[in-house]
C-alpha positions as a LaTeX table, in Angstrom:
\begin{tabular}{lrrr}
\hline
Residue & $x$ (\AA) & $y$ (\AA) & $z$ (\AA) \\
\hline
Unk1 & 9.80 & $-10.07$ & 8.73 \\
Unk2 & 12.31 & $-8.09$ & 6.66 \\
Unk3 & 12.27 & $-5.41$ & 9.35 \\
Unk4 & 13.15 & $-8.11$ & 11.92 \\
Unk5 & 16.19 & $-8.85$ & 9.77 \\
Unk6 & 17.31 & $-5.21$ & 9.87 \\
Unk7 & 15.56 & $-3.59$ & 6.93 \\
Unk8 & 13.98 & $-0.17$ & 7.29 \\
Unk9 & 10.38 & $-0.25$ & 6.14 \\
Unk10 & 8.26 & 2.58 & 4.77 \\
Unk11 & 4.60 & 1.51 & 4.70 \\
Unk12 & 2.73 & 3.59 & 2.12 \\
Unk13 & $-0.66$ & 2.29 & 3.20 \\
Unk14 & $-0.06$ & 3.20 & 6.85 \\
Unk15 & 1.17 & 6.64 & 5.80 \\
Unk16 & $-1.89$ & 7.10 & 3.58 \\
Unk17 & $-4.19$ & 6.14 & 6.44 \\
Unk18 & $-2.43$ & 8.62 & 8.74 \\
Unk19 & $-2.98$ & 11.43 & 6.23 \\
Unk20 & $-6.72$ & 10.68 & 6.18 \\
Unk21 & $-7.12$ & 10.13 & 9.92 \\
Unk22 & $-8.49$ & 12.82 & 12.18 \\
Unk23 & $-6.02$ & 15.70 & 12.05 \\
Unk24 & $-4.26$ & 14.19 & 9.03 \\
Unk25 & $-2.69$ & 16.46 & 6.44 \\
Unk26 & $-5.12$ & 15.37 & 3.70 \\
Unk27 & $-8.32$ & 16.10 & 5.64 \\
Unk28 & $-8.59$ & 19.87 & 4.94 \\
Unk29 & $-7.75$ & 19.28 & 1.26 \\
Unk30 & $-10.30$ & 16.48 & 0.94 \\
Unk31 & $-12.94$ & 18.58 & 2.62 \\
Unk32 & $-12.19$ & 21.52 & 0.33 \\
Unk33 & $-12.33$ & 19.32 & $-2.80$ \\
Unk34 & $-15.19$ & 16.95 & $-1.95$ \\
Unk35 & $-17.15$ & 18.66 & 0.83 \\
Unk36 & $-17.72$ & 18.18 & 4.54 \\
Unk37 & $-19.91$ & 15.13 & 3.98 \\
Unk38 & $-16.78$ & 13.15 & 3.11 \\
Unk39 & $-15.36$ & 13.74 & 6.56 \\
Unk40 & $-16.80$ & 11.69 & 9.41 \\
Unk41 & $-17.90$ & 13.02 & 12.78 \\
Unk42 & $-14.57$ & 11.84 & 14.16 \\
Unk43 & $-12.71$ & 14.16 & 11.77 \\
Unk44 & $-11.35$ & 11.32 & 9.62 \\
Unk45 & $-12.09$ & 10.48 & 6.01 \\
Unk46 & $-15.44$ & 8.74 & 5.59 \\
Unk47 & $-13.91$ & 5.77 & 3.79 \\
Unk48 & $-17.17$ & 4.12 & 2.79 \\
Unk49 & $-18.56$ & 7.32 & 1.28 \\
Unk50 & $-15.29$ & 8.02 & $-0.54$ \\
Unk51 & $-15.04$ & 4.41 & $-1.79$ \\
Unk52 & $-18.50$ & 4.71 & $-3.36$ \\
Unk53 & $-17.63$ & 8.07 & $-4.90$ \\
Unk54 & $-14.31$ & 6.86 & $-6.35$ \\
Unk55 & $-15.82$ & 3.75 & $-7.91$ \\
Unk56 & $-18.68$ & 5.71 & $-9.46$ \\
Unk57 & $-16.56$ & 8.65 & $-10.69$ \\
Unk58 & $-13.09$ & 8.07 & $-12.17$ \\
Unk59 & $-12.36$ & 11.81 & $-11.89$ \\
Unk60 & $-12.96$ & 11.62 & $-8.15$ \\
Unk61 & $-10.34$ & 8.89 & $-7.91$ \\
Unk62 & $-7.81$ & 11.10 & $-9.73$ \\
Unk63 & $-8.69$ & 14.05 & $-7.50$ \\
Unk64 & $-8.27$ & 11.99 & $-4.32$ \\
Unk65 & $-4.97$ & 10.55 & $-5.54$ \\
Unk66 & $-3.73$ & 14.07 & $-6.40$ \\
Unk67 & $-4.26$ & 14.97 & $-2.75$ \\
Unk68 & $-2.98$ & 11.83 & $-1.02$ \\
Unk69 & $-0.13$ & 10.59 & $-3.25$ \\
Unk70 & 2.10 & 13.67 & $-2.92$ \\
Unk71 & 1.66 & 13.63 & 0.87 \\
Unk72 & 2.54 & 9.94 & 1.00 \\
Unk73 & 5.52 & 10.46 & $-1.31$ \\
Unk74 & 6.85 & 13.27 & 0.87 \\
Unk75 & 6.56 & 11.20 & 4.03 \\
Unk76 & 8.20 & 8.18 & 2.39 \\
Unk77 & 11.10 & 10.35 & 1.22 \\
Unk78 & 11.53 & 11.79 & 4.73 \\
Unk79 & 11.46 & 8.35 & 6.35 \\
Unk80 & 13.87 & 6.90 & 3.78 \\
Unk81 & 16.33 & 9.74 & 4.30 \\
Unk82 & 16.14 & 9.35 & 8.09 \\
Unk83 & 16.80 & 5.62 & 7.80 \\
Unk84 & 19.65 & 6.07 & 5.34 \\
Unk85 & 21.19 & 8.75 & 7.57 \\
Unk86 & 21.05 & 6.33 & 10.48 \\
Unk87 & 23.04 & 3.73 & 8.51 \\
Unk88 & 20.23 & 1.42 & 7.44 \\
Unk89 & 21.45 & $-0.24$ & 4.25 \\
Unk90 & 18.30 & $-2.01$ & 3.13 \\
Unk91 & 15.18 & 0.07 & 2.64 \\
Unk92 & 11.86 & $-1.63$ & 1.92 \\
Unk93 & 9.17 & 0.47 & 0.31 \\
Unk94 & 5.87 & $-1.30$ & 1.05 \\
Unk95 & 3.70 & 0.16 & $-1.71$ \\
Unk96 & 0.46 & $-1.72$ & $-2.41$ \\
Unk97 & $-0.21$ & 0.18 & $-5.65$ \\
Unk98 & 3.39 & 0.14 & $-6.90$ \\
Unk99 & 2.52 & $-1.13$ & $-10.37$ \\
Unk100 & $-0.23$ & 1.45 & $-10.78$ \\
Unk101 & 2.22 & 4.18 & $-9.74$ \\
Unk102 & 4.89 & 3.58 & $-12.40$ \\
Unk103 & 7.17 & 6.37 & $-11.14$ \\
Unk104 & 8.26 & 4.21 & $-8.20$ \\
Unk105 & 9.96 & 1.55 & $-10.31$ \\
Unk106 & 12.77 & 3.84 & $-11.38$ \\
Unk107 & 13.58 & 4.60 & $-7.74$ \\
Unk108 & 13.93 & 0.98 & $-6.64$ \\
Unk109 & 16.72 & $-1.56$ & $-7.02$ \\
Unk110 & 14.36 & $-4.56$ & $-6.96$ \\
Unk111 & 10.67 & $-5.31$ & $-6.74$ \\
Unk112 & 9.48 & $-8.07$ & $-4.45$ \\
Unk113 & 5.87 & $-9.08$ & $-5.03$ \\
Unk114 & 4.11 & $-11.02$ & $-2.31$ \\
Unk115 & 1.59 & $-13.13$ & $-4.18$ \\
Unk116 & $-1.35$ & $-15.39$ & $-3.39$ \\
Unk117 & $-4.36$ & $-16.71$ & $-5.27$ \\
Unk118 & $-7.26$ & $-14.31$ & $-5.82$ \\
Unk119 & $-9.45$ & $-16.44$ & $-3.54$ \\
Unk120 & $-6.93$ & $-16.11$ & $-0.73$ \\
Unk121 & $-6.62$ & $-12.39$ & $-1.38$ \\
Unk122 & $-10.38$ & $-11.97$ & $-1.09$ \\
Unk123 & $-10.61$ & $-13.95$ & 2.13 \\
Unk124 & $-7.70$ & $-12.03$ & 3.71 \\
Unk125 & $-9.12$ & $-8.62$ & 2.79 \\
Unk126 & $-12.59$ & $-9.64$ & 4.02 \\
Unk127 & $-11.14$ & $-10.78$ & 7.34 \\
Unk128 & $-9.09$ & $-7.60$ & 7.72 \\
Unk129 & $-11.61$ & $-5.00$ & 6.52 \\
Unk130 & $-15.03$ & $-6.59$ & 6.79 \\
Unk131 & $-15.79$ & $-5.82$ & 3.15 \\
Unk132 & $-17.94$ & $-8.27$ & 1.18 \\
Unk133 & $-16.49$ & $-10.43$ & $-1.58$ \\
Unk134 & $-18.25$ & $-8.40$ & $-4.36$ \\
Unk135 & $-16.85$ & $-5.15$ & $-2.92$ \\
Unk136 & $-13.35$ & $-6.64$ & $-2.81$ \\
Unk137 & $-13.65$ & $-7.97$ & $-6.34$ \\
Unk138 & $-14.67$ & $-4.51$ & $-7.54$ \\
Unk139 & $-11.59$ & $-3.00$ & $-5.86$ \\
Unk140 & $-9.36$ & $-5.71$ & $-7.34$ \\
Unk141 & $-10.78$ & $-5.08$ & $-10.81$ \\
Unk142 & $-9.76$ & $-1.40$ & $-10.54$ \\
Unk143 & $-6.16$ & $-2.32$ & $-9.66$ \\
Unk144 & $-3.34$ & $-3.82$ & $-11.70$ \\
Unk145 & $-3.97$ & $-7.47$ & $-12.52$ \\
Unk146 & $-2.12$ & $-10.26$ & $-10.80$ \\
Unk147 & $-0.32$ & $-10.99$ & $-14.07$ \\
Unk148 & 0.81 & $-7.37$ & $-14.32$ \\
Unk149 & 2.10 & $-7.36$ & $-10.73$ \\
Unk150 & 3.98 & $-10.62$ & $-11.30$ \\
Unk151 & 5.49 & $-9.25$ & $-14.53$ \\
Unk152 & 6.84 & $-6.27$ & $-12.55$ \\
Unk153 & 8.52 & $-8.52$ & $-10.00$ \\
Unk154 & 12.20 & $-9.27$ & $-9.70$ \\
Unk155 & 11.40 & $-11.70$ & $-6.87$ \\
Unk156 & 8.05 & $-13.37$ & $-6.11$ \\
Unk157 & 7.15 & $-14.63$ & $-2.64$ \\
Unk158 & 4.12 & $-16.91$ & $-3.01$ \\
Unk159 & 2.43 & $-16.63$ & 0.36 \\
Unk160 & $-0.48$ & $-18.99$ & 0.08 \\
Unk161 & $-0.76$ & $-22.06$ & 2.24 \\
Unk162 & 2.63 & $-21.49$ & 3.89 \\
Unk163 & 3.10 & $-21.95$ & 7.59 \\
Unk164 & 4.59 & $-18.99$ & 9.42 \\
Unk165 & 7.78 & $-21.01$ & 9.80 \\
Unk166 & 8.01 & $-21.70$ & 6.07 \\
Unk167 & 7.23 & $-18.06$ & 5.31 \\
Unk168 & 9.96 & $-16.91$ & 7.74 \\
Unk169 & 12.43 & $-19.27$ & 6.09 \\
Unk170 & 11.62 & $-17.90$ & 2.62 \\
Unk171 & 11.88 & $-14.29$ & 3.89 \\
Unk172 & 15.28 & $-15.15$ & 5.42 \\
Unk173 & 16.47 & $-16.34$ & 1.97 \\
Unk174 & 15.17 & $-13.18$ & 0.32 \\
Unk175 & 16.71 & $-11.05$ & 3.07 \\
Unk176 & 20.11 & $-12.56$ & 2.30 \\
Unk177 & 19.67 & $-11.45$ & $-1.34$ \\
Unk178 & 19.06 & $-7.94$ & 0.03 \\
Unk179 & 22.20 & $-8.01$ & 2.15 \\
Unk180 & 20.43 & $-8.65$ & 5.46 \\
\hline
\end{tabular}
């Protein structure tokens, strides 16, 4: 919705997925670090296998992040520069793990947290990814808490039980604060 108002958006999750897709820049590095069994027949990261590995071995998580995060950071910087060069005045960095990656905060003017209840978060992730509630809860437990995310926020958009029209109205208000 902010993009519809004229913001340039860099989506860290989409960039991360592109680096681990077939032919993605992270694939050869992941294969070298973890082995061919972590790459699917389609040439993409075997997400289920890696998810199990990362949750059972904290060092594996650090190793995976050391591969993916620099690639994502480089792509975000390239996209941001391209948008700035084109005259875009409001850049939105959509970074799901922003709080966990503390280095981002110093690069941003404001942090907008889109919030919902944990129950809503679980149901949305399950609908999007097909993961079970216990799997989602395990992922959530490994991430920054809701309280920590809210504490990092300059603006909070509570997106739970809102109609699309009400959500659009709230985004319009926030967009005005961002000069859109």
